[in-house]
PLY file of the C-alpha trace (Angstrom):
ply
format ascii 1.0
element vertex 206
property float x
property float y
property float z
element edge 205
property int vertex1
property int vertex2
end_header
-13.64 7.22 9.01
-10.17 7.58 7.33
-10.95 6.82 3.87
-9.54 7.82 0.90
-11.39 6.78 -2.72
-8.44 7.45 -5.75
-11.31 7.39 -8.14
-9.04 8.35 -11.12
-10.41 7.21 -14.58
-6.62 6.10 -15.46
-6.72 3.96 -11.97
-10.15 2.48 -12.73
-9.30 1.34 -15.80
-6.30 -0.03 -14.84
-7.84 -1.55 -12.08
-11.02 -3.00 -14.35
-8.26 -4.83 -15.80
-6.84 -6.63 -13.26
-9.77 -7.73 -12.20
-9.91 -9.76 -15.07
-9.96 -13.58 -14.88
-7.99 -14.01 -18.40
-5.48 -10.90 -17.14
-2.16 -13.12 -17.08
0.87 -12.80 -14.37
2.92 -10.02 -16.57
-0.44 -8.10 -17.08
-1.33 -7.68 -14.21
2.11 -7.45 -12.12
2.63 -4.49 -14.33
-0.55 -2.94 -13.47
-0.20 -3.47 -10.13
3.11 -1.02 -10.13
1.61 1.25 -13.02
-1.58 1.81 -9.77
0.00 2.27 -7.35
2.22 4.87 -9.24
-0.49 7.02 -9.67
-1.93 6.36 -6.14
1.44 7.95 -5.34
0.70 10.84 -6.71
-2.38 11.48 -3.86
-0.94 9.77 -0.77
1.39 12.59 -1.06
-0.12 15.19 -2.13
-0.28 16.56 1.70
2.94 16.48 1.98
5.36 18.43 3.86
8.31 20.49 1.50
11.60 21.96 2.22
13.48 24.57 0.30
17.03 23.41 -1.53
19.31 25.55 -2.78
20.21 24.39 -6.68
22.12 26.44 -9.51
19.80 25.94 -13.04
22.06 26.20 -16.77
21.51 29.44 -16.11
21.10 31.21 -12.60
20.84 29.19 -9.11
17.18 29.85 -7.41
15.35 27.93 -3.86
13.48 24.49 -4.78
11.45 22.34 -2.98
12.16 18.25 -1.90
10.08 15.78 0.49
10.62 16.92 3.89
12.22 13.91 6.05
12.65 10.64 5.29
10.43 7.81 3.72
10.21 3.85 4.19
7.96 1.64 1.97
6.53 -1.50 3.84
4.62 -4.11 1.11
2.67 -7.18 3.45
5.28 -10.68 2.52
4.57 -11.03 -0.06
1.63 -9.63 -2.23
2.26 -6.21 -0.89
5.97 -6.72 -3.24
3.47 -6.17 -6.49
2.97 -2.77 -5.56
6.69 -1.92 -4.02
8.66 -1.14 -6.91
5.49 1.38 -8.42
5.70 3.23 -4.92
9.59 3.30 -5.49
9.44 5.16 -9.27
6.95 7.24 -7.86
9.44 8.54 -4.42
13.40 6.23 -5.19
14.94 7.60 -2.62
12.43 5.80 -0.82
14.33 3.55 2.48
13.11 -0.31 2.44
11.61 -2.40 5.09
9.54 -5.51 5.11
6.42 -7.42 7.64
5.45 -10.84 6.44
2.62 -11.93 7.86
0.49 -15.01 6.50
-3.09 -15.33 7.63
-4.16 -19.02 8.64
-6.70 -20.88 6.73
-9.07 -22.24 9.78
-9.30 -19.21 11.81
-8.37 -16.25 8.95
-6.08 -15.12 12.20
-2.78 -12.99 10.89
0.85 -14.74 11.88
4.00 -12.70 11.89
6.82 -14.39 9.73
10.09 -11.44 9.27
10.14 -8.03 9.79
13.03 -6.16 8.73
13.01 -2.23 9.23
14.83 -0.15 8.04
16.80 2.83 11.01
14.96 5.73 9.93
11.91 5.11 12.87
10.78 9.23 12.01
10.21 8.40 8.70
7.18 9.12 6.82
5.78 5.16 6.35
3.80 4.01 3.54
2.52 -0.31 4.21
1.46 -1.17 0.51
-1.06 -4.10 0.41
-3.55 -5.16 -2.94
-6.21 -5.98 -0.30
-7.61 -5.00 2.39
-10.36 -7.41 2.88
-11.06 -8.96 7.36
-8.35 -6.03 8.09
-6.39 -8.32 10.74
-3.33 -8.60 8.51
-2.76 -4.66 7.46
-3.80 -3.82 11.53
-1.63 -6.42 13.13
1.59 -5.64 10.11
0.59 -1.40 11.89
1.06 -3.27 14.94
3.63 -4.60 14.85
5.48 -1.35 13.11
4.78 1.55 15.86
5.27 -1.44 18.25
8.95 -0.77 16.96
8.57 2.76 17.07
7.24 3.79 13.82
4.20 6.71 14.08
3.51 8.38 10.66
1.81 5.29 9.13
-0.39 5.69 6.36
-2.35 2.65 4.50
-2.07 1.73 0.28
-3.99 -0.75 -0.85
-6.21 -1.28 -4.62
-8.90 -3.28 -3.07
-10.87 -2.76 0.38
-13.76 -4.30 1.71
-16.23 -2.79 3.90
-14.90 -4.70 6.90
-11.06 -4.18 6.53
-11.81 -1.04 7.35
-13.52 -0.76 10.09
-11.25 -2.79 11.67
-8.22 -0.49 10.60
-9.58 2.22 11.79
-11.22 0.96 14.83
-7.08 -0.20 15.92
-5.39 2.55 14.41
-7.64 6.16 13.70
-4.90 7.02 13.01
-3.73 6.12 10.38
-5.08 7.29 6.76
-6.29 4.30 3.44
-5.39 4.74 0.88
-7.43 2.47 -2.17
-8.31 2.70 -5.10
-12.09 1.19 -5.14
-14.34 -0.22 -1.48
-15.96 -4.12 -2.83
-18.87 -4.64 -1.83
-18.00 -7.56 0.60
-16.77 -10.59 2.13
-17.50 -14.03 0.89
-16.92 -17.52 3.71
-13.76 -17.36 2.76
-12.96 -13.87 4.16
-12.48 -13.47 0.41
-12.84 -10.12 -1.23
-16.36 -9.51 -3.64
-16.34 -8.75 -6.89
-12.49 -8.75 -5.66
-9.65 -9.21 -8.03
-8.84 -12.88 -6.45
-5.98 -14.18 -4.56
-3.33 -11.01 -4.80
-0.48 -13.00 -4.38
-0.56 -16.18 -6.10
-2.54 -13.61 -9.64
1.52 -11.41 -9.73
3.59 -15.00 -8.70
1.74 -16.71 -11.31
1.60 -19.35 -8.21
-2.31 -20.30 -9.26
0 1
1 2
2 3
3 4
4 5
5 6
6 7
7 8
8 9
9 10
10 11
11 12
12 13
13 14
14 15
15 16
16 17
17 18
18 19
19 20
20 21
21 22
22 23
23 24
24 25
25 26
26 27
27 28
28 29
29 30
30 31
31 32
32 33
33 34
34 35
35 36
36 37
37 38
38 39
39 40
40 41
41 42
42 43
43 44
44 45
45 46
46 47
47 48
48 49
49 50
50 51
51 52
52 53
53 54
54 55
55 56
56 57
57 58
58 59
59 60
60 61
61 62
62 63
63 64
64 65
65 66
66 67
67 68
68 69
69 70
70 71
71 72
72 73
73 74
74 75
75 76
76 77
77 78
78 79
79 80
80 81
81 82
82 83
83 84
84 85
85 86
86 87
87 88
88 89
89 90
90 91
91 92
92 93
93 94
94 95
95 96
96 97
97 98
98 99
99 100
100 101
101 102
102 103
103 104
104 105
105 106
106 107
107 108
108 109
109 110
110 111
111 112
112 113
113 114
114 115
115 116
116 117
117 118
118 119
119 120
120 121
121 122
122 123
123 124
124 125
125 126
126 127
127 128
128 129
129 130
130 131
131 132
132 133
133 134
134 135
135 136
136 137
137 138
138 139
139 140
140 141
141 142
142 143
143 144
144 145
145 146
146 147
147 148
148 149
149 150
150 151
151 152
152 153
153 154
154 155
155 156
156 157
157 158
158 159
159 160
160 161
161 162
162 163
163 164
164 165
165 166
166 167
167 168
168 169
169 170
170 171
171 172
172 173
173 174
174 175
175 176
176 177
177 178
178 179
179 180
180 181
181 182
182 183
183 184
184 185
185 186
186 187
187 188
188 189
189 190
190 191
191 192
192 193
193 194
194 195
195 196
196 197
197 198
198 199
199 200
200 201
201 202
202 203
203 204
204 205
């Protein structure tokens, strides 16, 4: 199973604050971005570097920089809550967007938008706060692969076992990073204990 639970104390602390039903939208958005920044350290831990010649105030030296291009792709709309946090750590990254909505009855994902940068050989981080049934994430990854992207990582805040299982089954090459693996889904496909509807809480549309 390609699942990485990023169990840093600061992430656990901030995620608990987000889960609290009394956390308002402003604080929820800020915490979402902060956790995304912290998780980016782990997502990029094994990324390759390339040498670069620079000159310090004292002398020339050979330093290191990330090799290749990077693309961040939030799944609309909730994924936008993580975008700026990742960009704070990788500010040179390109940004694409995938729009999916979940049918309230069948819970099946439906595409309504796909806008991608031209860098098809880039390392790609797909971001979405919740991995519930896994349908939206799996559909988004399938869509990206059809467009030519190959090096894909999925970053979420909270995951359910069902979602992890589905993404692993349909995309065994994709590494999943999450801040927490929660217990289960309820009959409406919400994660328990979860943190509610992340999109509504990010944008204050409760």
